[in-house]
C-alpha positions, 0 to 999 in steps of 0.5 A: 098283459096277463090275459095275453100272456095266458093266451099265448100260454094255452093257444099257441102250439109250436109243433102245429105251425112253428114259423108262425108261432115264433113270428107271434112270440116275436110280436109279443116280445115287442109289445113287452119291449115298448112296455119295458119289461125287458124280463118278460121280452127276453123270455118271448125272444127266447121262445121264438128262437126256441121255435126256429124264427130266426132273422137278423133283427131277432139276433140284435134284439136278442143281444140287446135284451141279453145285455140289459138283462145281464145289467140288470143281474148286475153282472156290468162287465158281460152286460156292457160286453154284449152291448157294445159288441151290439154297437160295434155290429150296428156302427160296421152295418151302417157304414156297409150299407152307406157304402153300398148307396155310394156305389149305386150313385156313382152308377 
């Protein structure tokens, strides 16, 4: 992963094309997350956010990594609060999705 990190630091110019660089940082974030390297994943997620790459999924991932980082730093109360809020958003989103599907089936 060192080679990938070096490559991204040298070759991605955020001013050249913000959308593509933000998307690239997001893809690198997903690689680190799969490897369970939360600190590196959080860093690349921040870089994607700094490059104006926004999506609903990005904000959910940001909340997840931020909550886990707080837990790792032994700031348990803050970490649990962030993860609890994330679960609430996910559960409410699932309920809304089910309601929409039920309305579509009825028509």
